[in-house]
C-alpha positions in Angstrom: 235.1 159.4 88.5 237.9 160.4 86.3 237.4 159.6 82.6 240.2 158.8 80.1 239.7 159.7 76.4 241.9 158.4 73.6 241.4 160.0 70.2 241.9 158.6 66.7 242.6 155.0 67.6 243.3 153.1 64.3 241.3 150.0 63.7 242.4 147.8 60.7 239.8 145.9 58.7 240.1 142.6 56.8 240.5 144.5 53.5 243.3 146.7 54.8 241.1 149.8 55.3 241.7 151.7 58.6 238.9 153.2 60.5 239.3 155.6 63.4 237.6 155.9 66.7 237.6 157.6 70.1 237.7 155.6 73.3 236.0 156.7 76.5 236.7 154.7 79.6 237.0 155.0 83.4 240.5 155.8 84.6 241.3 152.2 85.7 243.5 149.3 84.8 240.6 147.0 85.1 239.3 145.6 81.8 235.7 146.3 81.2 232.9 145.4 78.8 233.0 147.7 75.9 230.1 149.4 74.0 230.6 150.4 70.4 228.8 153.1 68.5 229.5 153.3 64.8 228.3 156.5 63.1 228.3 158.2 59.7 227.5 161.5 61.3 230.8 162.4 63.0 232.3 161.6 66.4 231.7 165.1 67.8 228.7 165.9 70.1 227.1 163.4 72.4 229.5 160.5 72.6 226.9 157.8 73.3 224.4 159.4 70.9 221.4 161.7 71.3 219.5 161.2 74.5 222.1 158.9 76.2 224.3 160.0 79.2 227.8 158.9 78.4 229.1 159.5 82.0 226.4 157.3 83.4 227.3 154.5 81.0 231.0 154.8 82.0 230.1 155.0 85.7 228.1 151.8 85.3 231.3 150.0 84.4 231.6 150.2 80.6 234.0 151.5 78.0 232.7 153.3 75.0 234.3 153.2 71.5 232.9 155.8 69.0 233.9 155.1 65.4 233.5 156.9 62.1 232.2 154.3 59.6 234.1 153.6 56.4 234.6 156.8 54.3 233.3 159.2 56.9 235.1 161.6 59.2 238.7 160.5 59.5 238.1 156.9 58.6 239.6 155.5 55.4 237.8 153.9 52.5 234.9 155.1 50.3 231.5 155.7 51.8 228.4 154.2 50.3 225.5 153.6 52.7 224.6 150.2 53.9 226.7 147.6 52.2 229.9 147.5 54.2 228.5 148.0 57.7 228.0 144.4 58.6 231.5 143.2 57.9 233.1 146.4 59.1 231.2 146.3 62.4 232.1 142.6 63.0 235.8 143.4 62.4 235.5 146.3 64.8 234.0 144.0 67.5 236.8 141.5 67.1 239.4 144.2 67.3 237.9 145.8 70.4 237.5 142.5 72.2 241.2 141.8 71.8 242.3 145.1 73.4 243.7 145.2 77.0 241.0 147.7 78.1 238.2 145.3 77.1 237.3 142.1 79.0 236.3 140.4 75.8 232.6 141.2 76.1 231.2 143.7 73.6 227.9 145.5 73.1 226.8 147.8 70.3 224.4 150.7 70.5 223.1 153.3 68.2 220.1 155.3 66.9 218.7 155.3 63.4 221.3 154.3 60.9 223.7 153.6 63.7 221.3 151.1 65.2 221.0 149.4 61.9 224.8 149.1 61.6 224.8 147.3 65.0 222.2 144.8 63.8 224.1 144.2 60.6 227.2 143.5 62.6 225.2 141.1 64.8 224.1 139.3 61.7 227.8 138.4 61.2 227.8 136.7 64.6 231.1 137.9 66.0 231.9 135.8 69.1 232.4 138.7 71.5 229.2 140.5 70.7 226.6 139.7 73.3 224.2 142.7 73.1 222.9 145.4 70.9 220.6 148.4 71.4 218.8 149.5 68.2 217.1 152.8 68.9 214.6 153.7 66.1 216.4 151.4 63.6 215.2 149.8 60.4 215.1 146.1 59.6 216.1 146.7 56.0 217.0 149.5 53.7 214.3 149.1 51.1 210.9 148.6 52.7 210.4 151.1 55.5 213.6 153.1 54.6 213.8 154.1 50.9 210.4 152.7 50.0 207.1 152.0 51.7 204.5 149.8 50.1 206.5 150.0 46.9 206.4 153.8 46.8 209.6 155.8 47.0 209.9 157.8 50.3 210.8 161.0 48.6 210.4 163.3 51.6 212.8 161.4 53.8 215.4 160.2 51.3 215.9 163.5 49.6 216.3 165.4 52.9 218.5 162.7 54.4 220.8 162.5 51.4 221.3 166.3 51.3 221.3 167.3 55.0 223.0 164.2 56.6 225.0 162.4 54.0 226.3 165.2 51.8 226.4 168.5 53.7 228.5 167.6 56.7 231.3 166.1 54.6 231.3 169.1 52.2 231.5 171.6 55.0 234.4 169.6 56.6 236.2 169.4 53.3 236.0 173.2 53.0 237.6 173.6 56.4 235.0 175.8 57.8 234.4 177.9 54.7 231.5 177.3 52.4 232.7 175.9 49.1 230.8 175.5 45.9 229.5 172.0 46.7 228.3 173.0 50.1 226.6 176.1 48.7 224.7 174.0 46.2 223.5 171.6 48.9 222.5 174.5 51.2 220.6 176.1 48.4 218.9 172.8 47.6 217.8 172.4 51.3 216.5 176.0 51.4 214.4 175.2 48.3 213.6 171.6 49.0 209.9 172.1 48.5 210.6 173.0 44.9 212.9 170.0 44.5 210.0 167.7 45.7 207.8 169.0 42.9 210.6 168.9 40.2 212.5 165.7 40.9 214.6 166.1 37.8 216.5 169.0 39.5 217.1 166.9 42.6 218.4 164.0 40.6 220.9 166.1 38.7 222.5 167.3 41.9 222.4 163.9 43.6 223.8 162.1 40.5 226.9 164.3 40.8 227.4 164.3 44.5 225.7 161.1 45.8 225.3 158.7 42.9 224.4 155.8 45.2 220.9 157.4 45.6 220.2 156.8 41.9 221.0 153.2 42.4 218.4 153.0 45.2 215.9 154.5 42.8 216.7 152.0 40.1 215.9 149.1 42.4 212.2 149.5 43.5 211.6 145.8 43.9 212.8 143.4 46.6 215.7 141.3 45.6 219.4 140.5 45.9 220.4 144.2 45.7 218.7 144.9 49.0 219.1 141.5 50.7 222.9 141.9 50.9 222.5 144.4 53.8 219.3 143.6 55.6 219.0 142.7 59.4 215.8 140.9 58.8 217.7 138.3 56.6 220.0 137.3 59.4 218.0 136.9 62.6 218.9 133.2 63.0 222.6 134.2 63.0 222.2 136.9 65.6 223.4 135.7 69.0 223.3 139.2 70.6 220.3 140.1 72.6 218.5 143.3 71.5 217.0 146.3 73.2 214.6 147.8 70.6 213.2 151.3 71.1 210.8 153.0 68.7 208.1 155.6 68.4 204.5 155.4 67.2 205.4 158.3 64.8 208.9 157.1 63.8 209.4 156.4 60.2 211.3 153.2 61.1 208.7 151.9 63.6 207.9 148.9 61.3 211.6 147.9 61.3 211.9 148.3 65.1 208.9 146.0 65.7 210.2 143.4 63.1 213.7 143.5 64.7 212.2 142.7 68.1 210.0 140.0 66.8 212.7 138.5 64.7 215.2 138.3 67.5 212.6 137.0 70.0 211.3 134.2 67.7 214.4 133.4 65.6 217.5 134.7 67.4 220.6 132.5 67.2 221.0 131.9 70.9 218.8 131.4 73.9 220.0 134.7 75.3 219.0 136.6 72.2 215.5 135.2 72.5 215.1 135.5 76.2 216.6 138.9 76.7 214.9 140.7 73.8 213.0 143.8 75.0 210.9 146.4 73.3 209.8 150.0 74.2 207.6 152.2 72.0 206.7 155.7 73.0 204.6 158.6 71.6 207.6 159.9 69.6 208.7 160.7 66.1 212.2 160.2 65.0 213.4 163.5 66.3 210.7 164.5 68.8 211.1 162.3 71.9 209.8 164.6 74.6 206.2 163.8 74.0 205.3 167.3 73.0 204.1 168.2 69.4 202.4 171.3 68.1 198.8 170.9 69.1 199.4 167.7 71.2 201.0 167.0 74.5 201.2 163.5 76.0 202.3 164.4 79.5 205.6 164.5 81.4 205.9 160.7 81.6 206.0 160.5 77.8 209.5 162.2 77.7 212.2 159.7 77.0 214.4 161.3 79.6 211.7 160.9 82.3 211.4 157.3 81.1 215.2 157.1 81.5 216.4 155.6 78.3 220.0 155.6 79.6 218.8 153.5 82.5 217.1 151.1 80.1 220.4 150.7 78.3 222.4 150.1 81.5 219.8 147.5 82.6 220.0 145.7 79.3 223.8 145.7 79.1 224.1 144.6 82.8 221.9 141.6 82.0 223.5 140.6 78.8 227.2 141.6 79.3 227.6 141.2 83.0 225.0 138.5 83.7 223.3 140.4 86.5 219.6 139.6 87.0 217.4 137.2 85.1 215.2 137.8 82.1 213.7 141.3 81.8 210.8 141.9 84.2 209.1 144.1 81.6 209.6 142.6 78.1 207.4 145.0 76.2 206.5 148.5 77.4 204.1 150.6 75.2 202.7 154.1 75.6 199.0 153.9 74.9 197.9 157.2 73.3 194.4 158.3 73.9 194.7 157.5 77.6 198.4 158.7 77.6 199.9 156.1 79.9 202.6 153.4 79.8 201.5 149.8 79.9 203.5 146.6 79.9 202.7 143.5 77.9 204.3 140.0 77.8 205.3 140.1 74.1 204.8 141.7 70.7 202.6 141.0 68.8 200.6 141.5 71.9 198.6 138.4 73.1 194.9 138.7 73.5 194.5 140.8 70.4 191.8 139.9 67.9 191.3 141.5 64.4 188.1 143.4 64.2 186.7 144.4 60.7 185.0 147.7 60.0 183.4 147.8 56.6 183.4 150.8 54.3 180.1 152.2 53.1 178.5 155.5 52.0 175.1 156.9 51.0 173.8 159.5 48.6 176.5 162.1 49.4 179.3 159.6 49.1 182.5 159.7 51.1 184.3 162.6 49.5 185.7 164.8 52.3 184.6 164.7 56.0 181.3 166.4 55.0 180.2 163.3 53.0 178.4 160.3 54.5 181.1 157.7 54.4 180.8 155.3 57.3 182.5 152.3 59.0 180.2 149.5 60.0 180.8 146.4 62.1 179.0 144.2 59.5 179.3 144.1 55.7 176.6 146.3 54.0 174.3 144.2 52.0 174.2 146.4 48.9 177.0 147.1 46.5 178.3 150.7 46.5 181.3 152.8 45.4 183.0 156.1 45.9 185.2 157.9 43.5 188.2 160.2 43.9 190.3 162.1 41.5 194.0 161.6 41.6 195.7 164.7 40.0 199.5 164.4 40.2 199.7 168.2 39.8 197.6 168.7 43.0 198.5 165.9 45.4 197.1 165.5 48.9 199.6 167.3 51.1 201.4 165.4 53.9 200.1 166.5 57.2 201.9 164.7 60.1 202.3 161.0 60.6 205.5 159.0 60.6 207.5 161.5 58.6 211.2 162.5 58.7 211.5 165.7 56.6 212.4 169.4 57.0 211.3 170.7 60.4 211.7 167.2 62.0 213.3 168.5 65.2 210.3 170.7 66.1 207.5 168.4 64.9 206.7 170.8 62.0 205.2 168.1 59.8 205.3 164.9 61.8 203.4 163.2 64.6 199.7 163.6 65.6 198.7 166.5 63.4 195.0 167.5 63.0 193.7 166.3 59.6 190.7 168.6 59.3 192.2 170.8 56.5 193.1 167.7 54.5 189.6 166.2 55.0 188.0 169.2 53.4 189.4 168.0 50.0 187.1 166.2 47.7 189.9 163.8 46.6 190.1 162.4 50.2 187.5 159.8 51.0 186.5 159.7 54.7 184.8 156.8 56.4 183.8 157.4 60.0 182.5 155.1 62.7 179.9 155.8 65.3 180.9 157.5 68.6 182.4 154.9 71.0 180.2 154.0 73.9 183.1 152.2 75.6 186.8 152.3 75.3 188.3 150.6 72.3 191.9 149.6 72.7 193.8 149.0 69.5 197.4 147.5 69.8 199.1 146.2 66.7 199.3 146.4 63.0 196.4 148.2 61.2 195.5 146.9 57.7 193.2 148.1 55.0 191.8 145.7 52.4 190.2 147.7 49.6 188.8 146.9 46.2 189.8 149.5 43.6 189.4 150.1 39.9 191.0 153.0 38.0 190.2 154.9 34.9 193.8 155.0 33.9 196.9 152.8 34.1 197.7 153.4 37.8 197.2 155.2 41.0 198.5 154.6 44.5 196.3 154.0 47.5 197.2 156.1 50.6 195.3 155.5 53.8 195.3 156.9 57.3 193.7 155.9 60.6 192.4 158.9 62.5 190.8 159.5 65.9 188.0 162.0 65.7 187.3 163.8 69.0 183.9 165.3 70.0 185.2 168.8 69.3 186.1 167.7 65.7 189.8 167.4 66.0 190.9 164.6 63.7 194.2 163.3 64.9 196.3 161.0 62.7 197.4 157.8 64.4 199.2 155.9 61.5 199.3 155.9 57.8 200.5 153.8 54.9 200.5 153.5 51.1 200.5 150.9 48.4 201.9 151.3 44.9 199.4 151.1 42.1 201.7 149.0 40.0 202.4 146.5 42.8 199.3 144.4 42.1 200.5 143.1 38.7 203.9 141.7 38.2 203.6 142.1 34.5 202.8 145.8 34.6 200.0 148.1 35.7 196.4 146.9 35.9 194.3 147.5 32.8 191.9 150.5 33.2 188.6 149.5 34.7 189.8 146.2 36.2 189.0 145.8 39.9 191.8 144.6 42.1 192.1 143.8 45.8 194.7 146.1 47.4 196.1 145.5 50.9 197.6 148.6 52.5 199.6 148.3 55.7 199.0 151.4 57.7 201.6 150.6 60.4 201.2 149.9 64.1 199.4 151.7 66.9 198.9 151.5 70.6 195.8 153.6 71.1 192.6 153.8 73.0 189.6 155.3 71.4 187.9 156.7 74.5 184.1 157.0 74.8 182.7 159.7 72.5 185.6 159.5 70.0 185.2 158.0 66.6 187.3 155.8 64.3 187.9 157.4 60.9 189.7 156.0 57.8 191.0 158.3 55.1 191.6 157.0 51.5 193.3 159.0 48.8 195.7 158.7 45.9 198.7 160.5 47.3 200.5 161.8 50.5 203.0 164.3 49.2 205.9 165.0 49.7 206.3 162.1 52.1 205.7 159.7 49.2 206.6 160.3 45.6 203.5 161.1 43.6 202.2 158.4 41.2 202.2 160.2 37.7 199.2 158.1 36.6 200.9 156.8 33.5 201.6 153.2 34.6 205.2 153.7 33.5 208.4 152.2 34.9 208.4 152.7 38.7 212.1 153.4 38.6 211.5 156.3 36.2 208.0 157.5 37.1 208.4 161.0 35.6 209.7 159.8 32.2 206.3 160.5 30.7 203.9 163.4 31.3 201.6 162.7 34.1 197.9 161.9 33.8 194.9 162.6 35.9 193.1 159.4 37.0 189.8 158.7 38.6 189.9 155.9 41.2 186.8 153.9 42.4 186.7 152.3 45.8 184.1 149.5 45.9 182.3 148.4 49.0 179.5 146.2 50.1 178.8 142.7 48.6 180.5 141.2 46.7 183.5 143.6 47.2 183.5 144.3 51.0 186.4 146.8 51.5 187.2 146.8 55.1 189.6 148.1 57.8 191.2 145.6 60.2 191.9 146.8 63.7 193.9 144.7 66.2 191.6 145.1 69.2 192.8 144.1 72.7 190.4 141.8 74.4 189.9 142.7 78.0 189.3 139.8 80.4 
């Protein structure tokens, strides 16, 4: 098939700004449904985006329009992430639908930020938009993007701002040479570990080159600032049916699951509700082949073997061409532990029941994996407590999980890493269940309810769910955090006061096979994925304004404060 490419098409927006795009289409006079990908990362490279086969999409009977978003590449206007994407995307859909090469039916696709721009456009409900594909996309730009559990996602935001938002534009502006601005950003990326530990240096650079990052930092709370560009605020307006693809170790997994559920339950058309589909694999944001250092999930875990391009074609054929009925496989999940794909009728998965495992410990307490912290199916009758020291100058190091930081493309510090080195630390509490005598299948959101008191104004509560193998390997499955100041709207909790803290650890699809054990880790930090709580109880928007303080946190368990882990257990019938 011969392909026609038209470069630098000009697309006028309602405010007079002109965006530019490239059009890929079969060499034919027949008008075709058109797919739109809007990107802040440049139009060069893989036209349909990473992992998607452009030629197959065109051969299947689609045109593809790839556009630089406002203020990026050769598009006009000023770039500031998030806020203009909904209206700009809707204007682009209207423009494309009116062109002679489009038959009036439009779909949008994209990965990460691009997928979120597609959802934001869908929230404006342009008449021609019938389908979106959001591959590892967030449901908002505060929770699950800039923050999690009220804690700033330092590792991701700093790297994303420097490597993806700043550096490409500076290099392009310098016409191939490395100017002063690009040199500063390159130096910052090479020394990013130092920047994580001295945030003041990072903010000085970002305030000059990307001042919008400071504004994200100045808005730690939910509110109008974030709601103005949030897909999860507009599900009832979305008439476009969504294909949602995520990874168990993707930083935006929570958003992917919320986007599917929001469209399925509350979408603005029957098609958006009936044609919503979800796929979750054993992937991080940038490792999608199912192979991580120390862990291999098998050939079938590779997204290319799964055929993500084919998933897109099937979705767009159903929603743009009307071929076939509702999806035969609405939800497809890769179950780690047994390492196989399994289909389900919906998400949240039916036939799942929350099972509580209660924290307890004995004379050695739960400090490190060598302690005697345990998980029990029933509340321990006696009251007990464990203590850990939160030292902001010696935080618990990030070791795998749903991270998106330096080394992301090779799984250097993301995914199913072994936690044994972390679990040797005395400031990490470890609670471990008995070896499984039968398979335990956990599919859904994992939650920790813990009762905590603190010797100082504040500490965060970081938690991980871990699978412990008979050989001792302690593989992280999911992790979460909750800000210490989030429990009191009028400020940090007074020292010594016991509060109930709920930590969302994220979702899993995992089977604890016989002989393996469930483990919960509890600590005061997970750095540099999350910004370290300085222990001062100060303004969360300026956490380092005062010298940090070392704090002792107490985790209470047993009656009357039964701290417990809630697992979504699949009931087999």
